[in-house]
LUMBA-552436 format. One record per residue: residue number from 1; residue in three letters; x, y, z of N, C-alpha, C, CB in turn. Coordinates in steps of 0.1 Angstrom, whole numbers, padded with zeros to 4 digits. Glycine has a CB too. Layout:
residues N
> NUM|Ala|X|Y|Z|X|Y|Z|X|Y|Z|X|Y|Z
...
***
This chain:
residues 154
> 1|Met|-0431|-0063|-1961|-0418|-0054|-1963|-0423|-0047|-1947|-0418|-0042|-1981
> 2|Pro|-0414|-0044|-1942|-0414|-0034|-1927|-0417|-0022|-1928|-0400|-0032|-1920
> 3|Ser|-0425|-0018|-1920|-0429|-0004|-1922|-0417|0005|-1917|-0443|-0001|-1912
> 4|Val|-0416|0021|-1924|-0404|0029|-1918|-0404|0031|-1905|-0404|0043|-1923
> 5|Gly|-0413|0033|-1896|-0409|0036|-1881|-0402|0022|-1876|-0423|0040|-1871
> 6|Val|-0407|0009|-1880|-0401|-0004|-1872|-0383|0000|-1877|-0410|-0023|-1879
> 7|Gly|-0379|0004|-1889|-0369|0002|-1896|-0360|0013|-1885|-0370|0003|-1913
> 8|Thr|-0365|0026|-1885|-0355|0034|-1879|-0355|0031|-1862|-0359|0051|-1883
> 9|Ala|-0366|0028|-1852|-0361|0022|-1844|-0347|0013|-1842|-0369|0018|-1841
> 10|His|-0348|0004|-1849|-0343|-0010|-1851|-0325|-0002|-1854|-0354|-0022|-1867
> 11|Ile|-0324|0006|-1859|-0311|0012|-1863|-0308|0019|-1850|-0311|0022|-1876
> 12|Gln|-0318|0029|-1848|-0314|0039|-1830|-0311|0029|-1821|-0329|0049|-1820
> 13|Glu|-0319|0016|-1822|-0314|0008|-1809|-0302|0002|-1814|-0325|-0004|-1803
> 14|Asp|-0295|0002|-1822|-0286|-0008|-1826|-0273|0007|-1823|-0290|-0017|-1844
> 15|Asn|-0279|0018|-1826|-0264|0029|-1824|-0266|0028|-1809|-0265|0048|-1831
> 16|Glu|-0274|0026|-1800|-0275|0030|-1786|-0268|0017|-1779|-0292|0033|-1781
> 17|Leu|-0266|0006|-1786|-0263|-0003|-1779|-0248|-0002|-1782|-0271|-0016|-1782
> 18|Ser|-0243|0004|-1794|-0227|0004|-1798|-0222|0013|-1787|-0222|0011|-1815
> 19|Leu|-0230|0023|-1783|-0223|0032|-1775|-0225|0030|-1759|-0226|0044|-1779
> 20|Thr|-0229|0016|-1755|-0230|0012|-1742|-0217|-0001|-1739|-0246|0007|-1741
> 21|Thr|-0212|-0002|-1728|-0206|-0013|-1724|-0214|-0025|-1720|-0198|-0009|-1716
> 22|Ser|-0211|-0035|-1721|-0219|-0045|-1711|-0225|-0041|-1699|-0211|-0054|-1707
> 23|Ala|-0220|-0032|-1692|-0227|-0026|-1679|-0238|-0018|-1682|-0218|-0017|-1669
> 24|Gly|-0238|-0010|-1694|-0249|-0002|-1695|-0242|0010|-1695|-0260|-0003|-1685
> 25|Thr|-0229|0011|-1692|-0225|0026|-1693|-0218|0030|-1703|-0217|0031|-1683
> 26|Pro|-0216|0044|-1708|-0214|0047|-1720|-0200|0042|-1724|-0216|0061|-1722
> 27|Ala|-0197|0038|-1737|-0185|0032|-1740|-0175|0042|-1741|-0186|0024|-1753
> 28|Asn|-0163|0041|-1739|-0148|0051|-1743|-0145|0051|-1759|-0131|0043|-1735
> 29|Asp|-0148|0060|-1762|-0142|0061|-1777|-0130|0073|-1778|-0156|0066|-1787
> 30|Gly|-0123|0073|-1768|-0113|0085|-1769|-0117|0097|-1761|-0111|0090|-1782
> 31|His|-0132|0097|-1761|-0136|0111|-1759|-0144|0108|-1741|-0149|0117|-1775
> 32|Ile|-0138|0117|-1732|-0148|0112|-1719|-0159|0123|-1717|-0139|0110|-1704
> 33|Ala|-0169|0122|-1714|-0178|0129|-1714|-0180|0134|-1697|-0190|0122|-1721
> 34|Met|-0183|0147|-1691|-0182|0150|-1677|-0193|0139|-1671|-0186|0168|-1674
> 35|Ser|-0204|0138|-1679|-0214|0127|-1671|-0208|0109|-1670|-0231|0127|-1680
> 36|Ala|-0195|0108|-1674|-0191|0094|-1677|-0182|0093|-1665|-0182|0090|-1693
> 37|Leu|-0176|0104|-1660|-0166|0106|-1649|-0173|0099|-1635|-0162|0124|-1647
> 38|Val|-0157|0093|-1633|-0168|0083|-1616|-0165|0097|-1606|-0158|0061|-1606
> 39|Thr|-0172|0097|-1594|-0171|0105|-1585|-0160|0102|-1579|-0180|0106|-1579
> 40|Pro|-0151|0108|-1575|-0138|0109|-1569|-0143|0107|-1550|-0130|0127|-1575
> 41|Thr|-0137|0098|-1545|-0133|0097|-1528|-0125|0092|-1527|-0141|0090|-1517
> 42|Ala|-0119|0093|-1516|-0106|0088|-1513|-0103|0073|-1513|-0103|0093|-1499
> 43|Asp|-0108|0064|-1512|-0107|0050|-1515|-0107|0048|-1530|-0119|0041|-1510
> 44|Asn|-0117|0051|-1537|-0112|0048|-1553|-0104|0058|-1560|-0123|0045|-1563
> 45|Thr|-0100|0071|-1555|-0087|0075|-1559|-0077|0067|-1553|-0085|0088|-1556
> 46|Leu|-0074|0065|-1543|-0064|0055|-1538|-0060|0039|-1548|-0072|0051|-1522
> 47|Ala|-0074|0034|-1549|-0072|0023|-1558|-0067|0026|-1570|-0084|0017|-1559
> 48|Ala|-0070|0037|-1574|-0069|0041|-1592|-0051|0045|-1590|-0084|0059|-1599
> 49|Ile|-0049|0049|-1580|-0032|0058|-1578|-0025|0040|-1579|-0027|0070|-1556
> 50|Leu|-0029|0030|-1568|-0021|0021|-1567|-0018|0013|-1582|-0027|0012|-1556
> 51|Lys|-0032|0011|-1587|-0032|0003|-1599|-0025|0011|-1609|-0045|0000|-1603
> 52|Ser|-0024|0026|-1611|-0016|0032|-1622|-0001|0028|-1617|-0018|0048|-1624
> 53|Leu|0001|0030|-1601|0017|0026|-1599|0019|0016|-1605|0021|0023|-1585
> 54|Asp|0012|0002|-1601|0016|-0010|-1608|0017|-0013|-1620|0010|-0018|-1605
> 55|Asp|0011|-0008|-1625|0009|-0009|-1643|0026|0002|-1645|-0012|0001|-1651
> 56|Asp|0030|0008|-1641|0038|0015|-1644|0052|0008|-1638|0033|0029|-1640
> 57|Lys|0048|-0002|-1631|0060|-0009|-1626|0068|-0003|-1613|0070|-0008|-1636
> 58|Ala|0062|0009|-1606|0067|0013|-1592|0072|0002|-1583|0056|0021|-1585
> 59|Glu|0082|0007|-1576|0088|-0001|-1568|0087|0000|-1552|0100|-0001|-1573
> 60|Asp|0086|-0006|-1543|0084|-0006|-1527|0072|0007|-1527|0100|-0001|-1517
> 61|Val|0060|0002|-1531|0047|0008|-1529|0043|0010|-1515|0036|0001|-1537
> 62|Val|0042|0018|-1507|0035|0021|-1493|0025|0029|-1495|0044|0029|-1482
> 63|Gln|0018|0026|-1489|0004|0032|-1486|0001|0037|-1472|-0006|0022|-1489
> 64|Ile|-0003|0048|-1465|-0001|0052|-1453|-0016|0059|-1452|0013|0060|-1451
> 65|Asp|-0018|0053|-1440|-0038|0061|-1439|-0032|0072|-1427|-0056|0044|-1428
> 66|Leu|-0037|0085|-1435|-0036|0096|-1426|-0047|0100|-1419|-0033|0105|-1432
> 67|Arg|-0059|0094|-1418|-0069|0098|-1412|-0069|0101|-1399|-0077|0091|-1415
> 68|Gly|-0071|0110|-1391|-0066|0112|-1377|-0056|0114|-1375|-0067|0106|-1368
> 69|Lys|-0045|0116|-1386|-0033|0121|-1381|-0031|0133|-1389|-0022|0112|-1382
> 70|Ser|-0037|0136|-1398|-0034|0152|-1407|-0047|0153|-1412|-0021|0153|-1423
> 71|Glu|-0051|0169|-1417|-0058|0172|-1424|-0054|0173|-1437|-0063|0180|-1420
> 72|Met|-0043|0175|-1442|-0039|0176|-1456|-0044|0162|-1466|-0020|0178|-1455
> 73|Gly|-0050|0153|-1459|-0052|0142|-1471|-0060|0127|-1459|-0030|0137|-1482
> 74|Asp|-0062|0120|-1468|-0068|0105|-1461|-0058|0097|-1460|-0079|0097|-1469
> 75|Tyr|-0047|0098|-1473|-0037|0090|-1476|-0026|0092|-1482|-0041|0084|-1480
> 76|Met|-0014|0086|-1481|-0004|0093|-1484|0003|0078|-1495|0005|0101|-1468
> 77|Val|0007|0080|-1505|0015|0070|-1511|0030|0070|-1516|0009|0068|-1521
> 78|Ile|0037|0065|-1512|0052|0066|-1513|0056|0055|-1523|0058|0063|-1499
> 79|Ala|0062|0059|-1532|0067|0051|-1540|0078|0055|-1548|0058|0049|-1547
> 80|Ser|0088|0043|-1556|0100|0045|-1563|0100|0043|-1573|0108|0040|-1560
> 81|Gly|0108|0049|-1583|0111|0048|-1598|0125|0043|-1602|0111|0062|-1604
> 82|Arg|0130|0037|-1607|0144|0029|-1609|0153|0046|-1619|0141|0010|-1622
> 83|Ser|0145|0054|-1624|0153|0065|-1626|0144|0077|-1628|0162|0064|-1640
> 84|Ser|0149|0091|-1630|0142|0101|-1629|0133|0098|-1644|0152|0116|-1627
> 85|Arg|0137|0094|-1652|0128|0093|-1660|0118|0088|-1662|0132|0092|-1665
> 86|Gln|0119|0073|-1653|0109|0067|-1648|0098|0073|-1640|0113|0058|-1642
> 87|Val|0104|0077|-1628|0096|0088|-1620|0086|0099|-1626|0107|0095|-1612
> 88|Gly|0093|0107|-1637|0084|0117|-1643|0074|0111|-1648|0088|0125|-1653
> 89|Ser|0076|0096|-1660|0066|0091|-1667|0054|0088|-1657|0072|0079|-1676
> 90|Met|0059|0079|-1646|0045|0076|-1637|0037|0089|-1632|0049|0069|-1623
> 91|Ala|0045|0099|-1631|0041|0109|-1623|0029|0118|-1633|0054|0118|-1619
> 92|Glu|0036|0114|-1647|0027|0122|-1656|0015|0112|-1662|0036|0128|-1669
> 93|Lys|0018|0096|-1663|0007|0092|-1666|-0004|0091|-1655|0010|0081|-1671
> 94|Leu|0000|0090|-1641|-0009|0091|-1629|-0018|0104|-1632|0000|0092|-1613
> 95|Thr|-0010|0114|-1633|-0021|0125|-1635|-0028|0126|-1646|-0015|0138|-1634
> 96|Asp|-0024|0119|-1656|-0033|0118|-1668|-0045|0107|-1665|-0023|0113|-1680
> 97|Arg|-0044|0102|-1658|-0055|0089|-1657|-0063|0093|-1644|-0046|0071|-1656
> 98|Leu|-0061|0104|-1636|-0068|0106|-1628|-0077|0117|-1633|-0062|0107|-1618
> 99|Lys|-0067|0125|-1643|-0078|0136|-1647|-0089|0128|-1656|-0070|0150|-1658
> 100|Gln|-0087|0118|-1666|-0096|0111|-1671|-0109|0105|-1665|-0090|0103|-1676
> 101|Thr|-0104|0095|-1656|-0112|0088|-1645|-0120|0098|-1640|-0104|0082|-1633
> 102|Phe|-0115|0105|-1629|-0123|0111|-1621|-0122|0127|-1621|-0121|0106|-1609
> 103|Gly|-0119|0133|-1632|-0118|0145|-1634|-0109|0155|-1623|-0130|0149|-1635
> 104|Ile|-0100|0150|-1618|-0094|0153|-1609|-0078|0163|-1615|-0093|0139|-1602
> 105|Leu|-0076|0175|-1613|-0067|0181|-1617|-0055|0183|-1604|-0072|0192|-1624
> 106|Ser|-0044|0172|-1605|-0036|0173|-1597|-0023|0182|-1594|-0034|0163|-1597
> 107|Lys|-0019|0189|-1582|-0011|0196|-1583|0003|0189|-1583|-0013|0204|-1574
> 108|Val|0012|0192|-1589|0023|0186|-1593|0033|0195|-1592|0023|0180|-1605
> 109|Glu|0045|0187|-1582|0059|0198|-1578|0070|0187|-1582|0061|0204|-1557
> 110|Gly|0078|0191|-1590|0093|0182|-1591|0095|0175|-1603|0094|0170|-1580
> 111|Lys|0080|0174|-1611|0082|0165|-1623|0092|0168|-1633|0071|0163|-1631
> 112|Asp|0101|0180|-1635|0109|0181|-1645|0123|0175|-1638|0110|0197|-1650
> 113|Thr|0128|0177|-1626|0138|0170|-1623|0136|0154|-1622|0141|0175|-1612
> 114|Gly|0124|0150|-1614|0119|0135|-1618|0131|0130|-1604|0122|0129|-1639
> 115|Asp|0134|0134|-1592|0143|0128|-1580|0129|0126|-1571|0158|0140|-1571
> 116|Trp|0122|0138|-1572|0112|0140|-1562|0100|0144|-1568|0117|0150|-1552
> 117|Val|0088|0137|-1571|0077|0141|-1572|0066|0142|-1564|0074|0137|-1579
> 118|Leu|0058|0154|-1563|0047|0155|-1553|0033|0158|-1561|0051|0167|-1542
> 119|Ile|0027|0149|-1558|0013|0147|-1565|0002|0150|-1556|0011|0133|-1570
> 120|Asp|-0004|0160|-1555|-0015|0164|-1547|-0030|0162|-1553|-0012|0178|-1544
> 121|Thr|-0037|0152|-1549|-0047|0151|-1556|-0059|0156|-1545|-0047|0136|-1562
> 122|Gly|-0057|0161|-1535|-0069|0167|-1527|-0070|0150|-1514|-0088|0170|-1542
> 123|Asp|-0075|0142|-1518|-0074|0131|-1508|-0062|0125|-1507|-0083|0122|-1510
> 124|Val|-0055|0122|-1515|-0044|0115|-1516|-0033|0121|-1518|-0044|0108|-1524
> 125|Ile|-0020|0119|-1514|-0010|0128|-1515|0003|0117|-1520|-0009|0137|-1500
> 126|Val|0008|0119|-1530|0017|0108|-1536|0035|0112|-1538|0009|0104|-1552
> 127|His|0040|0108|-1530|0055|0110|-1536|0060|0099|-1540|0064|0116|-1526
> 128|Leu|0067|0100|-1554|0074|0093|-1561|0087|0097|-1562|0070|0092|-1571
> 129|Phe|0099|0086|-1558|0112|0092|-1557|0121|0082|-1561|0115|0096|-1545
> 130|Arg|0133|0090|-1568|0144|0078|-1570|0151|0070|-1559|0155|0083|-1577
> 131|Pro|0155|0059|-1557|0159|0051|-1543|0165|0059|-1536|0167|0038|-1543
> 132|Glu|0176|0063|-1543|0187|0072|-1534|0181|0086|-1525|0200|0078|-1546
> 133|Val|0171|0094|-1535|0161|0105|-1528|0155|0097|-1516|0148|0110|-1538
> 134|Arg|0149|0086|-1519|0136|0080|-1511|0146|0078|-1496|0125|0062|-1519
> 135|Glu|0158|0071|-1501|0163|0066|-1484|0166|0077|-1479|0176|0055|-1482
> 136|Phe|0174|0088|-1484|0178|0102|-1476|0163|0108|-1467|0183|0115|-1489
> 137|Tyr|0152|0108|-1474|0143|0116|-1466|0133|0108|-1457|0135|0125|-1476
> 138|Gln|0134|0095|-1460|0128|0085|-1456|0113|0092|-1449|0139|0079|-1445
> 139|Leu|0106|0093|-1455|0091|0096|-1453|0082|0086|-1445|0085|0097|-1467
> 140|Glu|0086|0079|-1450|0076|0067|-1440|0079|0066|-1427|0079|0051|-1445
> 141|Lys|0090|0067|-1424|0094|0068|-1409|0085|0078|-1401|0110|0074|-1407
> 142|Met|0083|0092|-1409|0080|0104|-1403|0062|0100|-1398|0083|0119|-1417
> 143|Trp|0057|0093|-1411|0044|0094|-1409|0039|0079|-1403|0038|0098|-1423
> 144|Met|0047|0068|-1405|0042|0052|-1403|0043|0055|-1383|0056|0036|-1412
> 145|Asn|0033|0047|-1379|0035|0045|-1364|0047|0033|-1360|0021|0041|-1358
> 146|Pro|0052|0033|-1350|0065|0026|-1349|0060|0013|-1352|0072|0027|-1336
> 147|Gly|0050|0010|-1350|0050|-0007|-1351|0049|-0010|-1367|0036|-0015|-1342
> 148|Glu|0040|-0001|-1374|0043|0000|-1387|0054|-0001|-1396|0040|0007|-1390
> 149|Ala|0064|0007|-1392|0077|0008|-1399|0086|-0001|-1396|0083|0020|-1396
> 150|Ser|0084|-0008|-1382|0091|-0020|-1380|0090|-0031|-1389|0088|-0023|-1369
> 151|Ala|0077|-0037|-1389|0072|-0043|-1400|0072|-0042|-1411|0063|-0044|-1399
> 152|Glu|0077|-0030|-1417|0081|-0026|-1432|0089|-0029|-1436|0081|-0016|-1435
> 153|Ala|0104|-0029|-1422|0115|-0030|-1427|0122|-0041|-1424|0121|-0022|-1424
> 154|Lys|0113|-0055|-1420|0115|-0067|-1418|0113|-0073|-1436|0104|-0072|-1405
***
């Protein structure tokens, strides 16, 4: 018969293993602890934004490197949704995912109308448009180098 100390050690080990993933990081049970948040950098924030937009079926996604061009951020992402409803939904999901993953509280403008939503994450500025509004403002042409803009149009 095993001693009492051995049984409790085994139970404690099982509990700890069930709370971690195969990589040894805490498992996500729907609640995210502050220590489990990933430290945001411009590059991993950009990657998370691009993944979120891809998951939500964003169209014509363009990323623009702003380093050396502007102090407002390191990257700009411009994407389109098929409708005001999709644009608003993409914006909401994106801000929720950034908050859960990185603890980033993004500033959001225009989500109620869904024609043009601006999301400022600090390092990455995201513009989500309906196609007609995007065509009207043509932000890509304003921020991209001439060679990039012509390559994009092809």
